[in-house]
NUKOL-717901 format. One record per residue (C-alpha): x, y, z; residue in three letters. Coordinates in steps of 0.1 Angstrom, whole numbers. Last residue first. Layout:
BEGIN
NODE:x:y:z:aa
NODE:X:Y:Z:ALA
...
// end
This chain:
BEGIN
NODE:x:y:z:aa
NODE:1220:-939:17:THR
NODE:1232:-908:36:GLU
NODE:1202:-910:59:ILE
NODE:1208:-946:67:ASN
NODE:1244:-940:73:ILE
NODE:1236:-912:98:ILE
NODE:1211:-934:116:LYS
NODE:1237:-962:119:GLU
NODE:1262:-937:134:THR
NODE:1237:-926:160:LEU
NODE:1232:-962:171:ASP
NODE:1270:-966:170:LEU
NODE:1273:-938:195:TYR
NODE:1250:-956:219:GLN
NODE:1272:-988:216:ILE
NODE:1303:-967:224:ARG
NODE:1286:-953:255:LYS
NODE:1276:-988:266:LEU
NODE:1311:-1000:261:LEU
NODE:1324:-975:286:GLU
NODE:1349:-951:272:PRO
NODE:1385:-961:270:HIS
NODE:1416:-942:283:THR
NODE:1403:-930:316:LEU
NODE:1419:-902:336:GLY
NODE:1453:-899:353:PHE
NODE:1442:-894:389:ILE
NODE:1407:-909:388:TYR
NODE:1420:-937:365:SER
NODE:1447:-946:391:ILE
NODE:1420:-948:418:GLY
NODE:1398:-969:394:TRP
NODE:1428:-992:389:LEU
NODE:1433:-996:427:ILE
NODE:1395:-1003:432:ALA
NODE:1397:-1029:405:ASN
NODE:1427:-1045:421:LEU
NODE:1408:-1047:454:ILE
NODE:1377:-1061:438:SER
NODE:1396:-1086:418:PHE
NODE:1415:-1101:448:LEU
NODE:1388:-1127:453:PRO
NODE:1392:-1138:416:HIS
NODE:1363:-1131:394:ARG
NODE:1344:-1155:372:LYS
NODE:1334:-1140:339:SER
NODE:1297:-1133:334:SER
NODE:1300:-1095:334:LEU
NODE:1331:-1094:311:SER
NODE:1315:-1119:287:LYS
NODE:1284:-1098:285:LEU
NODE:1304:-1067:278:GLU
NODE:1324:-1084:251:LEU
NODE:1292:-1098:236:LYS
NODE:1277:-1063:235:ILE
NODE:1308:-1049:218:LEU
NODE:1306:-1075:191:ALA
NODE:1269:-1068:186:ASN
NODE:1277:-1031:181:GLN
NODE:1305:-1039:157:LEU
NODE:1281:-1060:136:ALA
NODE:1252:-1035:140:LYS
NODE:1273:-1007:126:PRO
NODE:1277:-1024:92:ASN
NODE:1289:-1001:65:LYS
NODE:1323:-1017:68:THR
NODE:1344:-987:59:TYR
NODE:1323:-960:76:TYR
NODE:1316:-983:105:VAL
NODE:1353:-986:112:ALA
NODE:1356:-948:109:LEU
NODE:1329:-943:135:ILE
NODE:1344:-969:159:ASP
NODE:1378:-954:156:ALA
NODE:1364:-919:163:ASN
NODE:1348:-933:195:ILE
NODE:1380:-948:206:GLU
NODE:1399:-916:198:GLN
NODE:1376:-898:222:HIS
NODE:1391:-918:251:LEU
NODE:1426:-913:238:THR
NODE:1421:-875:239:ILE
NODE:1409:-877:275:TRP
NODE:1439:-900:282:ASN
NODE:1463:-875:268:ARG
NODE:1448:-846:288:VAL
NODE:1448:-867:320:ARG
NODE:1483:-877:312:TYR
NODE:1493:-841:311:GLY
NODE:1475:-835:344:TYR
NODE:1497:-860:361:ILE
NODE:1528:-851:342:VAL
NODE:1524:-814:348:VAL
NODE:1519:-820:385:ILE
NODE:1551:-839:385:ILE
NODE:1569:-811:367:SER
NODE:1557:-786:393:ILE
NODE:1572:-807:421:PHE
NODE:1605:-811:402:VAL
NODE:1606:-774:395:LEU
NODE:1601:-767:432:LEU
NODE:1630:-789:441:GLY
NODE:1652:-769:416:SER
NODE:1640:-736:430:THR
NODE:1649:-748:465:ILE
NODE:1686:-754:454:ASP
NODE:1708:-776:477:GLN
NODE:1691:-808:465:PRO
NODE:1701:-799:429:ASN
NODE:1679:-815:402:TYR
NODE:1692:-809:366:THR
NODE:1684:-845:354:ILE
NODE:1652:-847:374:TRP
NODE:1640:-813:362:SER
NODE:1647:-822:326:TYR
NODE:1630:-856:328:THR
NODE:1600:-841:346:LEU
NODE:1596:-813:320:PRO
NODE:1599:-838:291:ALA
NODE:1573:-863:304:LEU
NODE:1544:-842:291:PHE
NODE:1558:-840:256:ILE
NODE:1569:-876:256:LEU
NODE:1534:-888:265:SER
NODE:1518:-866:239:LEU
NODE:1542:-881:212:ILE
NODE:1532:-916:223:PHE
NODE:1495:-909:223:SER
NODE:1497:-894:188:THR
NODE:1518:-923:175:LEU
NODE:1493:-948:188:THR
NODE:1464:-928:173:HIS
NODE:1478:-925:138:LEU
NODE:1443:-922:123:LEU
NODE:1449:-951:99:HIS
NODE:1464:-973:126:ILE
NODE:1435:-966:151:HIS
NODE:1411:-972:122:SER
NODE:1427:-1006:116:PHE
NODE:1419:-1015:152:GLU
NODE:1382:-1006:147:HIS
NODE:1382:-1024:113:ALA
NODE:1395:-1055:132:ILE
NODE:1366:-1053:156:ILE
NODE:1340:-1047:129:GLY
NODE:1354:-1075:108:GLU
NODE:1352:-1098:138:ILE
NODE:1315:-1090:141:GLU
NODE:1310:-1097:104:GLU
NODE:1327:-1131:108:THR
NODE:1306:-1140:138:LYS
NODE:1321:-1137:173:LEU
NODE:1326:-1164:199:ARG
NODE:1355:-1185:185:LYS
NODE:1375:-1155:172:LEU
NODE:1371:-1138:206:LEU
NODE:1383:-1169:224:PRO
NODE:1414:-1167:202:GLU
NODE:1423:-1132:215:GLY
NODE:1434:-1105:191:ILE
NODE:1466:-1086:189:THR
NODE:1472:-1062:160:ILE
NODE:1507:-1051:152:ILE
NODE:1509:-1021:129:THR
NODE:1520:-997:156:GLY
NODE:1505:-1012:187:ARG
NODE:1469:-1025:184:VAL
NODE:1444:-1042:206:SER
NODE:1417:-1069:206:ALA
NODE:1399:-1086:235:ASN
NODE:1394:-1119:253:ASN
NODE:1430:-1130:256:TYR
NODE:1437:-1166:267:ASN
NODE:1450:-1181:234:PRO
NODE:1466:-1150:221:LYS
NODE:1466:-1144:183:ILE
NODE:1492:-1120:169:LYS
NODE:1486:-1103:136:LEU
NODE:1512:-1083:117:THR
NODE:1500:-1059:90:ILE
NODE:1515:-1046:58:GLU
NODE:1502:-1025:29:LYS
NODE:1474:-1006:45:LEU
NODE:1451:-989:20:GLU
NODE:1422:-988:45:PHE
NODE:1399:-1005:20:LYS
NODE:1425:-1029:7:LYS
NODE:1437:-1037:42:MET
NODE:1401:-1043:52:LEU
NODE:1397:-1069:24:ASN
NODE:1429:-1087:34:LEU
NODE:1420:-1087:71:ILE
NODE:1386:-1102:65:VAL
NODE:1401:-1128:41:ASN
NODE:1426:-1139:67:TYR
NODE:1400:-1141:94:LEU
NODE:1378:-1163:73:ASP
NODE:1407:-1185:62:PRO
NODE:1424:-1189:96:TYR
NODE:1452:-1214:94:ASP
NODE:1452:-1220:57:ASN
NODE:1452:-1183:49:GLU
NODE:1483:-1179:69:THR
NODE:1489:-1161:102:ILE
NODE:1516:-1139:118:GLY
NODE:1523:-1116:89:LYS
NODE:1498:-1103:64:ILE
NODE:1514:-1086:34:ILE
NODE:1495:-1067:7:PHE
NODE:1511:-1056:-25:ASN
NODE:1516:-1092:-36:PRO
NODE:1478:-1097:-40:THR
NODE:1471:-1130:-23:MET
// end
């Protein structure tokens, strides 16, 4: 491997196809170091900082070019500093609540009012942050396709994720937990668009690529 690029967490002997996909994408995105974690019972992919987590079931179900699309999507989050942006926004909106809590005086009505207002700021602040995060997902898809030039591969990967979600066996408590999550999403906003919407955007992206070429 080129010494300028470092892949931690896996070796070329363990996952040769995945290793080569990551190495090629690192060159395109100009990312020098990546850590990869593979979870045995995780049916998705995510990123925190420069640490990418991908489920082993995903590696078994997806074709190489589809895995490339998924990894490129996560690389796009890194390239566009999405994790850092979300973290900074969270700190900004949490700052008033932290300040009002530290300076809270139960004998002062104004102090109590400040706490109440700061809670409202946090709730709507997270709605703003999550609205931004939602659109970051679309932007990450678009940038991933820009580098891979293969919108169909990412599109097919998303379709397989959706089909797997629909066909998975649900625990009896799933409906209750799902209702709670949707309630939280209603208050704070969603962080990820529906897969169908992402797939539709990829249709548009494919047309743009065809026009440019």
